[in-house]
C-alpha positions in Angstrom: -18.5 1.7 -13.4 -17.8 2.7 -16.9 -14.5 4.5 -17.8 -16.6 7.1 -19.6 -16.1 10.6 -18.1 -19.9 11.3 -18.1 -23.0 9.3 -18.5 -26.8 9.4 -18.6 -29.4 7.9 -16.3 -30.7 5.8 -19.2 -27.3 4.4 -20.0 -26.7 3.5 -16.4 -30.2 1.8 -16.0 -29.5 -0.3 -19.1 -25.8 -1.3 -18.4 -25.1 -0.9 -14.7 -25.8 -4.2 -13.1 -26.5 -2.5 -9.7 -29.3 -0.6 -11.2 -30.6 -3.4 -13.5 -31.2 -5.8 -10.6 -33.9 -5.5 -8.0 -33.1 -3.9 -4.6 -33.1 -7.2 -2.9 -30.7 -8.8 -5.5 -28.4 -5.8 -5.1 -28.3 -6.1 -1.3 -27.8 -9.8 -1.4 -24.8 -9.5 -3.7 -23.3 -6.5 -1.8 -23.6 -8.3 1.5 -22.3 -11.5 0.0 -18.7 -12.9 0.2 -16.1 -10.3 1.1 -12.4 -10.3 0.4 -10.2 -11.5 3.3 -9.3 -9.0 6.0 -5.7 -7.8 6.2 -3.6 -9.6 8.8 -3.2 -6.4 10.9 -6.9 -5.5 10.8 -7.5 -5.9 14.5 -4.6 -3.5 15.3 -6.0 -1.0 12.8 -9.5 -1.2 14.4 -8.0 -0.7 17.9 -6.0 2.3 16.7 -9.2 3.8 15.2 -11.1 3.3 18.4 -8.4 4.9 20.5 -7.7 8.5 21.1 -6.6 10.9 18.4 -2.9 11.4 17.8 -1.9 14.7 16.2 1.2 15.3 14.2 4.3 13.9 15.9 7.1 15.7 14.0 9.9 14.2 11.9 10.8 10.5 12.5 14.1 9.8 14.1 17.0 8.1 12.2 17.0 4.3 12.3 20.4 2.6 11.9 18.8 -0.3 10.1 20.2 -3.0 12.3 16.9 -4.3 13.4 14.6 -2.4 11.1 12.5 -3.8 8.2 13.5 -2.1 5.0 10.7 -0.9 2.7 12.0 0.0 -0.8 9.4 2.3 -2.4 11.2 2.7 -5.7 9.8 1.3 -9.0 10.4 -2.5 -9.5 13.1 -2.0 -12.2 15.2 0.1 -9.8 14.7 -2.4 -7.0 15.6 -5.3 -9.3 18.9 -3.5 -10.2 20.0 -3.1 -6.7 18.4 -3.3 -3.2 19.2 -3.7 0.4 19.4 -7.4 1.4 16.1 -8.4 2.8 14.3 -5.3 1.6 10.6 -5.5 0.6 9.6 -3.6 -2.6 6.2 -1.8 -2.7 6.4 1.1 -5.1 4.9 4.2 -3.7 3.2 4.9 -7.1 0.8 2.0 -6.8 -2.8 3.1 -5.8 -3.0 0.7 -2.9 0.4 1.5 -1.4 -0.8 1.9 2.2 -2.7 -1.4 2.2 0.1 -3.4 0.5 2.9 -2.1 2.7 0.8 -2.7 5.9 0.1 -6.3 4.8 3.7 -7.3 4.1 5.7 -5.6 6.9 6.0 -6.7 10.5 5.5 -4.4 13.4 8.6 -2.7 14.6 11.2 -0.2 13.3 10.9 0.6 9.6 13.5 2.1 7.2 12.4 3.5 3.8 14.6 3.4 0.8 13.5 5.8 -1.9 16.4 7.0 -4.0 17.3 5.4 -7.4 21.0 5.6 -6.5 21.6 5.0 -2.8 23.9 7.6 -1.2 24.7 5.1 1.6 27.1 2.2 1.1 25.2 -1.0 1.1 27.4 -4.1 1.5 27.5 -6.1 -1.7 25.2 -3.8 -3.6 26.5 -2.8 -7.0 24.6 0.5 -7.1 26.0 1.7 -3.8 29.1 3.2 -5.4 27.1 5.2 -7.9 26.2 8.8 -7.2 
């Protein structure tokens, strides 16, 4: 699609490849090679097939001893200081859900979201800042 905020049928027929090719050509390309499925796709499908879960309330505190740490700050803040072993996926990226689901293992999860951590992280130079 064009980045133009509006368009005309004539413009789209002329420049949009999906409208310029025949129906059969479009269907062949649309059903062609697809990107690889995420590693946890089977678990996602099973969850979607299961019963509906409503809101569960606030999550409980995780002490971090066996939890994976997902740092959702921007990359420069993460590069300055981060929890040892933390994975950085900025929450501002459009595909945040897909990216964090593909890089994190199942199990307890701790999020780090502040630019200056209030908790003391061993060996982290930004832990003493407030």
